[in-house]
C-alpha positions in Angstrom: 0.2 -0.1 -0.1 3.0 2.2 0.1 4.5 2.9 -3.0 4.2 4.5 -6.4 4.4 3.1 -9.7 7.9 3.8 -11.7 6.0 6.6 -14.4 5.3 8.6 -11.5 8.0 8.5 -9.8 10.3 9.5 -12.7 8.4 12.5 -13.7 9.0 13.8 -10.2 11.7 17.2 -11.9 13.9 16.7 -8.4 14.3 12.9 -8.8 14.6 12.4 -12.8 17.7 14.6 -13.3 19.5 13.0 -10.0 18.7 9.2 -11.2 19.7 10.0 -14.9 23.3 11.7 -13.5 23.7 8.7 -11.1 22.1 5.5 -10.1 19.9 5.2 -12.3 19.0 6.2 -15.7 15.7 8.9 -16.7 13.8 6.8 -19.5 10.2 7.6 -21.0 7.8 4.9 -20.2 8.2 2.9 -23.6 12.3 2.9 -23.2 14.4 0.9 -21.3 16.3 1.1 -18.2 20.0 1.6 -19.2 22.0 2.4 -16.5 25.0 4.8 -16.3 28.3 4.6 -15.8 31.3 6.1 -15.3 29.8 8.7 -12.8 30.8 9.9 -9.3 28.0 9.6 -6.8 27.8 12.5 -3.7 26.4 11.7 -0.6 23.1 13.7 -1.3 23.2 11.8 -4.2 22.8 8.5 -2.6 20.6 10.5 -0.1 17.8 11.3 -2.5 17.7 8.4 -3.9 16.7 6.8 -0.7 14.3 9.3 -0.1 13.1 8.5 -3.4 12.4 4.8 -3.2 9.9 5.1 -0.3 7.3 6.3 -3.7 8.1 2.8 -5.2 5.8 -0.2 -5.6 7.6 -3.1 -3.9 8.9 -5.2 -7.0 10.1 -2.0 -8.6 12.0 -1.4 -5.3 14.0 -4.2 -5.3 14.5 -3.9 -9.4 16.3 -0.6 -8.1 17.6 -1.8 -5.3 19.4 -4.6 -7.2 20.5 -2.0 -9.7 22.3 0.6 -8.1 24.2 -2.7 -6.2 25.6 -3.4 -9.8 27.7 0.0 -8.7 29.5 -1.7 -6.4 32.5 -4.2 -6.0 31.7 -6.0 -3.0 35.2 -6.9 -2.1 36.3 -3.1 -2.1 32.8 -1.5 -0.7 32.2 -3.6 1.8 32.7 -1.1 4.5 30.3 1.4 2.8 27.4 2.8 4.7 25.3 3.0 1.0 26.3 -0.4 0.1 25.3 -2.3 3.3 22.2 0.2 3.7 20.8 -1.4 0.3 21.4 -4.6 1.2 20.3 -4.6 4.3 16.7 -3.3 3.0 16.4 -5.2 0.1 17.4 -8.1 2.9 14.4 -6.4 4.6 12.0 -6.4 1.8 12.2 -10.0 1.5 11.0 -11.0 5.0 14.7 -11.8 6.3 14.9 -8.9 9.3 18.0 -10.7 11.0 19.7 -11.0 8.4 19.3 -7.6 7.4 19.9 -6.7 10.8 23.7 -7.2 10.2 24.2 -5.0 7.3 22.9 -2.3 9.2 24.5 -2.8 12.3 27.8 -2.6 9.9 27.2 0.9 8.7 29.6 3.4 10.4 27.9 7.1 9.2 29.3 10.3 11.6 26.7 10.9 13.6 26.1 14.5 12.4 25.2 12.9 8.7 21.7 12.2 7.7 22.4 8.7 7.6 23.1 7.9 11.1 19.1 8.6 11.4 18.9 6.5 8.5 20.3 3.2 10.3 19.1 4.0 13.5 15.5 3.4 12.0 16.2 0.8 9.7 17.8 -1.4 12.6 14.7 -0.6 15.4 12.2 -1.2 12.8 13.9 -4.5 11.9 14.3 -5.4 15.6 10.2 -4.1 16.9 7.5 -6.7 17.2 4.6 -4.9 15.8 2.7 -7.3 18.0 3.9 -6.0 21.9 3.7 -2.8 23.4 6.2 -0.4 23.5 7.7 0.2 26.5 8.3 3.3 28.3 12.3 3.4 26.8 11.6 1.9 23.5 8.8 5.4 23.4 11.9 7.6 25.1 14.5 6.2 22.6 12.6 7.3 19.6 11.4 10.6 20.8 15.6 11.1 21.8 15.7 10.2 18.0 13.2 12.6 17.1 14.4 15.3 18.8 17.9 15.0 17.4 17.0 14.4 14.3 14.3 17.8 14.3 17.7 19.5 16.0 19.7 18.4 13.1 16.8 19.1 9.9 17.7 15.1 9.0 15.6 14.4 5.8 14.5 11.1 7.4 12.7 12.5 10.5 9.3 11.8 8.2 10.4 7.6 9.5 10.6 8.4 12.7 7.2 10.0 12.8 6.5 7.8 11.1 7.7 4.6 13.7 6.3 6.6 16.3 2.9 6.6 15.1 2.6 2.3 15.4 4.2 2.4 19.0 1.5 4.7 20.1 -1.5 2.7 17.9 0.1 -0.3 19.7 -0.3 1.5 22.6 -3.9 2.3 22.1 -3.1 5.5 22.2 -5.2 6.5 19.1 -4.8 10.5 19.4 -1.3 10.6 20.0 -0.9 8.1 16.7 -3.3 10.8 14.6 -1.0 13.7 15.4 2.4 11.6 14.9 0.8 9.9 11.2 -0.1 13.6 10.6 4.0 14.6 11.6 5.1 11.9 9.3 2.7 13.1 6.2 3.1 16.7 6.3 7.3 15.9 6.3 7.6 13.6 3.6 9.7 15.0 1.2 7.4 13.6 -1.8 4.2 13.5 0.1 2.4 14.9 -2.9 3.6 11.2 -4.8 0.1 9.1 -5.3 1.4 6.5 -3.2 2.8 8.5 0.2 -1.0 10.1 -0.3 -2.5 6.4 -0.8 -0.3 5.2 2.2 -1.5 8.1 4.2 -5.3 7.5 4.1 -4.8 4.0 4.5 -3.2 4.9 7.7 -6.4 7.4 8.6 -8.6 4.5 8.2 -6.9 2.0 10.4 -7.6 5.2 13.5 -10.7 5.7 12.0 -11.9 1.8 12.8 -10.4 2.2 16.2 -12.6 5.1 17.1 -15.5 3.4 14.5 -16.0 6.5 12.7 -17.6 5.2 9.6 -17.7 8.9 7.6 -14.7 8.9 8.2 -13.7 4.9 7.2 -16.0 6.0 4.2 -13.9 8.8 2.7 -10.3 7.5 3.4 -11.0 4.3 2.1 -12.7 5.7 -1.2 -9.4 7.5 -1.5 -7.6 4.5 -0.6 -8.9 2.5 -3.8 -9.1 5.7 -6.6 -5.2 5.8 -5.7 -4.8 1.8 -5.6 -6.0 2.1 -9.2 -3.9 4.5 -10.2 -0.6 2.7 -9.2 -2.0 -0.2 -10.4 -0.9 -3.0 -7.4 -3.4 -5.5 -7.3 -2.4 -6.6 -3.2 -3.1 -3.0 -2.4 -6.3 -2.7 -4.2 -7.3 -6.1 -2.3 -6.5 -5.0 1.0 -9.4 -1.9 0.1 -12.0 -5.3 0.1 -10.7 -6.1 3.3 -10.7 -2.3 4.7 -14.9 -2.1 2.5 -15.7 -5.5 4.9 -15.0 -3.6 8.2 -16.9 -0.4 7.6 -20.0 -2.8 6.4 -19.8 -5.1 9.5 -19.9 -1.7 11.5 -22.9 -0.4 9.3 -24.6 -4.0 9.5 -24.2 -4.5 6.4 -23.2 -8.8 6.9 -24.0 -10.0 3.6 -21.6 -7.1 2.3 -19.2 -7.3 4.3 -19.2 -11.1 3.5 -18.4 -10.6 0.3 -15.4 -8.1 0.5 -13.7 -9.9 2.3 -14.0 -13.4 0.5 -13.0 -11.6 -3.0 -9.9 -10.5 -0.1 -9.1 -13.4 1.0 -9.6 -15.6 -2.5 -7.0 -13.5 -3.6 -4.4 -14.4 -0.5 -5.2 -17.9 -1.2 -4.0 -17.5 -5.0 -1.2 -16.0 -4.4 -0.3 -18.4 -1.0 -0.5 -15.4 1.7 -3.0 -16.7 3.3 -2.0 -16.6 7.3 -4.3 -17.1 11.2 -5.7 -13.5 11.1 -7.6 -14.1 7.4 -9.2 -17.3 8.5 -10.0 -15.5 11.9 -11.5 -12.4 10.1 -12.8 -14.7 7.4 -14.7 -16.8 9.8 -16.3 -14.0 12.3 -17.5 -12.1 9.1 -20.0 -14.6 8.8 -20.6 -15.5 11.4 -21.8 -12.2 11.6 -23.9 -12.8 9.0 -25.4 -15.6 10.5 -23.5 -18.3 9.0 -22.1 -20.3 12.0 -21.4 -23.5 9.6 -19.6 -21.6 6.9 -17.7 -19.9 10.2 -17.1 -23.3 12.2 -15.3 -24.1 8.3 -13.4 -22.0 8.2 -12.0 -21.7 12.2 -11.1 -26.0 11.7 -9.6 -24.6 8.3 -7.4 -22.3 10.5 -6.4 -24.6 13.1 -5.3 -27.7 9.7 -3.8 -24.6 8.0 -1.1 -23.5 11.1 -0.7 -27.4 11.9 0.6 -27.6 8.2 2.6 -24.7 8.2 3.4 -22.8 11.1 2.6 -25.3 14.3 3.7 -22.4 16.5 1.4 -20.1 15.4 -0.9 -18.2 18.3 -4.5 -20.3 17.9 -6.3 -19.0 20.9 -8.2 -16.5 18.8 -9.3 -19.4 16.6 -10.4 -21.4 19.6 -12.2 -18.6 20.8 -14.0 -18.2 18.5 -15.1 -22.0 18.4 -16.3 -21.4 21.6 -18.2 -18.3 20.5 -20.0 -19.9 17.6 -21.0 -23.2 19.1 -21.9 -21.6 22.3 -24.3 -19.2 19.4 -25.8 -22.9 17.8 -26.3 -24.4 21.2 -23.5 -27.4 21.1 -22.5 -26.9 24.8 -20.3 -30.2 24.6 -17.8 -28.7 21.5 -18.3 -25.3 23.2 -16.4 -26.3 26.3 -13.9 -28.1 23.9 -13.4 -24.9 22.2 -13.1 -23.5 25.8 -10.7 -25.9 27.0 -8.2 -25.1 24.5 -8.3 -21.6 24.8 -7.6 -21.7 28.7 -4.9 -24.7 27.6 -3.3 -22.0 25.5 -3.5 -19.0 27.8 -2.0 -21.5 30.2 1.0 -22.4 28.1 1.5 -18.8 27.2 1.7 -17.8 30.7 3.4 -20.6 31.7 6.4 -20.0 28.8 6.7 -16.6 30.3 7.2 -17.6 33.3 9.5 -20.6 32.6 11.4 -17.6 30.5 12.1 -15.4 34.0 12.4 -18.5 36.3 15.3 -19.9 34.1 16.6 -16.0 33.7 16.6 -16.1 37.4 18.8 -19.2 37.5 20.8 -18.8 34.9 22.1 -15.6 37.1 22.8 -17.4 40.1 24.8 -20.2 38.8 26.9 -17.8 37.5 27.1 -15.8 40.7 27.6 -19.5 42.0 30.4 -19.9 39.6 32.2 -16.6 40.3 32.1 -16.8 44.0 33.5 -20.3 43.4 36.2 -19.2 41.3 37.2 -16.8 43.8 36.8 -19.1 46.7 39.4 -21.1 45.1 41.9 -18.4 44.2 41.7 -16.9 47.5 42.6 -20.6 48.7 45.2 -21.5 46.1 47.3 -17.9 47.2 47.0 -18.5 51.3 47.9 -21.9 50.5 51.4 -20.0 48.9 51.3 -17.7 51.7 51.4 -21.1 53.8 54.6 -22.7 52.1 56.8 -19.3 51.7 56.0 -18.9 55.9 57.0 -22.7 56.3 60.3 -21.9 54.4 61.3 -18.4 55.6 60.2 -19.0 59.4 63.0 -18.2 61.0 64.2 -15.4 58.6 63.4 -12.0 60.3 60.8 -10.6 62.2 59.8 -8.6 59.8 58.7 -11.2 58.0 56.8 -12.0 61.2 54.5 -8.9 60.3 54.3 -9.9 57.0 52.2 -12.9 58.2 50.4 -11.2 60.3 49.0 -8.6 57.8 48.1 -11.2 55.5 46.1 -12.7 57.7 44.2 -9.6 58.4 43.9 -9.3 54.4 42.5 -12.9 54.2 40.0 -12.1 57.0 39.0 -8.7 55.2 38.3 -11.1 51.9 36.3 -13.5 54.0 34.4 -11.0 54.8 33.7 -9.3 51.3 32.6 -12.4 50.1 30.4 -13.5 53.3 28.4 -9.9 52.7 28.5 -11.0 49.4 26.5 -14.1 49.8 24.3 -12.5 52.0 23.6 -10.1 48.8 22.8 -13.2 46.9 20.2 -14.9 48.9 18.3 -11.1 49.8 18.6 -11.3 45.7 16.6 -14.6 45.5 14.5 -13.8 48.2 13.1 -10.5 45.8 12.9 -12.6 43.0 10.9 -15.6 44.9 8.7 -12.5 45.9 8.4 -10.9 42.9 7.3 -14.4 41.3 4.9 -14.9 44.3 3.4 -11.2 43.7 2.5 -11.6 39.9 1.2 -15.0 40.5 -1.7 -13.2 42.5 -1.4 -10.0 40.3 -4.9 -10.6 38.9 -7.3 -12.7 41.0 -8.4 -16.4 39.3 -11.8 -15.8 40.8 -11.8 -12.8 38.2 -11.0 -14.4 35.7 -13.6 -17.8 36.2 -16.0 -15.0 37.0 -15.1 -13.3 33.7 -15.3 -16.4 31.2 -18.6 -16.8 33.3 -20.0 -13.9 32.2 -18.6 -14.1 28.5 -20.7 -17.2 28.5 -23.7 -15.5 29.8 -23.4 -12.7 27.0 -23.4 -15.8 24.4 -26.0 -17.5 26.0 -28.1 -14.9 26.2 -27.2 -13.6 22.5 -25.7 -10.5 22.8 -23.3 -11.1 20.3 -22.4 -7.4 19.8 -21.4 -7.0 23.9 -20.1 -10.4 24.5 -17.6 -9.1 21.2 -16.7 -6.6 23.3 -15.7 -8.0 26.4 -14.2 -10.4 25.1 -11.8 -8.0 23.5 -11.9 -5.9 26.0 -10.9 -9.0 28.3 -8.2 -10.1 25.8 -6.5 -6.6 26.2 -6.0 -6.6 29.4 -4.6 -10.1 29.8 -2.0 -9.4 27.2 -1.1 -6.1 29.0 -0.6 -8.0 31.8 1.8 -10.6 30.7 4.1 -7.6 28.9 3.7 -5.1 31.4 4.8 -8.1 33.7 8.3 -8.9 32.2 9.5 -5.7 33.6 10.7 -4.3 36.7 9.4 -0.7 36.6 6.5 1.1 34.1 5.8 4.2 33.2 2.5 5.9 35.1 1.5 5.8 31.9 1.2 1.7 30.9 0.0 1.6 34.4 -2.9 3.9 34.3 -3.9 2.4 30.9 -3.7 -0.8 32.2 -5.6 0.0 35.2 -8.5 1.4 32.8 -8.5 -1.7 30.6 -9.4 -3.9 34.7 -11.8 -1.3 35.4 -13.8 -0.6 32.2 -14.0 -4.9 32.1 -15.8 -4.7 35.8 -17.6 -1.9 34.2 -19.3 -4.5 31.8 -19.0 -7.4 34.8 -20.8 -5.2 37.1 -23.4 -3.3 35.1 -24.3 0.6 36.3 -22.8 -0.3 39.5 -20.1 2.0 40.3 -18.3 5.0 38.1 -14.8 6.0 38.4 -12.7 8.5 38.2 -8.6 9.2 37.9 -7.0 12.7 38.3 -3.4 12.7 36.9 -2.7 16.6 37.0 -0.4 18.0 34.8 1.6 14.6 35.8 4.9 14.0 32.8 2.9 10.2 33.2 5.3 8.9 30.3 8.8 9.6 32.8 7.7 8.2 35.8 8.6 5.2 36.3 6.8 2.6 39.1 6.9 -0.9 39.8 3.6 -3.3 37.6 0.5 -3.9 38.8 1.2 -1.8 41.6 -2.8 -0.5 42.3 -4.4 -3.6 41.4 -4.6 -5.2 44.3 -6.1 -2.1 45.6 -8.8 -1.2 43.2 -10.3 -4.6 42.9 -11.2 -4.3 46.6 -13.0 -1.8 46.2 -14.6 -3.2 43.4 -15.0 -7.0 44.3 -15.9 -6.3 48.1 -16.5 -2.3 48.9 -19.6 -2.0 46.4 -20.8 -4.9 47.2 -24.6 -4.8 48.8 -24.5 -1.3 48.9 -28.0 0.8 47.8 -26.4 3.6 46.1 -23.7 3.9 43.0 -20.0 2.9 44.1 -17.5 6.2 43.5 -14.4 5.2 43.0 -11.6 7.9 42.8 -7.5 7.8 41.8 -5.3 10.7 41.8 -1.9 11.2 41.6 0.3 14.3 42.5 4.1 15.1 42.9 6.0 16.0 46.1 9.6 17.2 46.3 10.2 14.2 43.8 8.0 12.0 45.8 4.6 10.5 44.2 1.8 10.0 46.0 -1.5 7.7 45.1 -4.9 8.4 46.6 -7.6 5.6 46.0 -11.1 6.4 47.6 -14.5 4.7 47.3 -17.1 5.3 49.0 -18.6 1.6 49.9 -18.9 -0.4 52.8 -15.6 0.5 54.6 -12.8 -1.3 56.3 -14.7 -2.6 58.9 -16.5 -4.6 57.0 -14.0 -5.7 54.5 -12.1 -7.3 57.5 -15.5 -8.9 58.8 -15.4 -10.9 55.1 -12.0 -10.6 53.6 -9.3 -10.5 56.6 -7.5 -13.6 55.1 -7.1 -12.4 51.7 -6.7 -8.7 52.7 -4.0 -9.4 54.8 -1.4 -11.1 52.0 -2.4 -8.5 49.9 -1.3 -5.5 52.1 1.7 -8.3 53.4 3.2 -8.9 49.8 2.6 -5.1 48.4 4.2 -4.0 51.7 7.5 -6.0 50.6 7.4 -5.3 47.6 8.2 -1.8 48.7 11.0 -2.7 51.2 12.5 -4.4 48.5 12.4 -2.0 46.0 12.9 1.6 48.0 13.5 0.4 51.6 16.5 -0.8 51.7 18.5 1.9 54.2 15.8 3.6 55.4 11.9 4.0 54.7 11.0 6.0 51.7 7.7 4.2 50.5 4.4 3.1 52.5 1.1 3.1 52.4 -1.8 3.0 54.7 -5.2 2.4 55.1 -8.3 4.3 56.6 -12.0 6.0 56.6 -12.2 7.7 54.0 -13.2 11.3 54.9 -14.1 12.8 51.8 -17.6 10.6 52.1 -17.7 11.6 55.9 -15.8 8.2 57.1 -18.2 6.0 54.8 -16.2 3.6 52.3 -12.2 3.3 52.3 -9.5 5.7 51.7 -5.7 3.9 50.8 -2.7 6.9 50.6 0.5 5.1 48.9 4.2 7.3 48.6 7.1 6.2 46.3 10.1 8.1 45.8 10.1 8.7 41.5 14.3 9.5 40.8 14.9 13.6 39.2 14.6 13.3 35.2 
């Protein structure tokens, strides 16, 4: 969807002459491509050519890259940054990112050169997984690169805007994703070219889908199709039918949605481009059109295709769709079989993450243990050598005796250091074990069971739209928990996003039971780092038990403020209050509070008290409800 036909590309005045004097010749549409020989190419020529390649369709882009590579002698120019970029770029277009990285990292441009930003962008775009959430460290890296590129007026800045827009979209921040998409288009050096305009409308269509803005979807989809016809790229054109099906689903025209997506699906099948997503989408669209038998067929085909082509594919969505379809047909037995597969896949994914974490801890422990053994052996050998020397020269002089005493004291000092090191290692092991225990209790299994039961109730009641929205929110929450728990510290922005997902899912579960509000004042939520899932136990307690059996609508208020490098967090509710909660939750509540305090002690309170929390009646509602106050230190930026 990102490219321009060669004729439109070569018609650009700023590019046609460049190619005529450097990398490949200008020509009329009916003339053949003839490379120009015996010429000198400057850095400016290469940069302009690299920029212009963005306006070519992929096949033409590969053709021109190969043509440019013929200008190099691989033995003479192996260290040339332009040669390495072209070699890496062609491998990336051929879906070989690992091989492409080797060439990108071999580029050695000056830090002030335009190629420096191109190199860093290429490495990031090759190493970042499109499915994961972009963490605060990665976002900070890209923002720093953008600041540097803007400062030096780098011509490749638009690529960084595009990359950051994708990261914000992954992180569910549609507003910033749209802002950086507009910056990408505004700063593109060839924004008037057809392929650039087509890609811009395609990106805006994706953002409109996220906001379910059907009017904007129609405008951008029509623009995409019109420009795709000009590009004459069959894949680009067929993707507009995929977009058409999305629009028809949102407007309730399911038969038209099935027609559009089936046309796109058959194209992918002919070209050998099918994947799990295509099968899953095809099944869900025919299910929306009340064709459950066809939906089951496509879900089963997805499972068969995965076994034959991608045995490691994640089939969580496929089995979830099967479960939903069987429930809609009243086939409880097969629905439970599919649901069991969903739970097994989720359990395997969770166990794989936990196993990886435990293996890392074990590897670190074994490394430390080996280092200690080596250090102890070295100390023992040194001591033995000293003893032999002392036995030989025991009668030599009083000065030698003094030396022996000094050596003995030195050995005692070394032993004390080793003892302290062992104690630190034990403390670290305790922290790791506590971290595992904490993360295992972070999302209440009882909540997961209730959430699935509620989903079954919605499906059984024929509320497909509510069930689909509930399942999407539940899946997003699961993914956030798994991704955020990989890090010891996350940004406040990520914590708030995860918290909102959890609360809104609870609101769907307990309809009209409570409202909530989150106040961050003017804090820079992306710069502030806190432990992951720190607030979830208190919020869960307020919803599950504070609002239980009350005769009025619950109110949940969460606030954040900074004072003297200390972050203060308040969680207040107007529920039944502390005393009633203690009567019903004495054991669980105590365990949750103990583990939370242990986390704060290990992370912040090693020397003196810097982090704390307290629970008391909520004064804002006249003593009704519960108020939790948490304080943690935040280092200066």
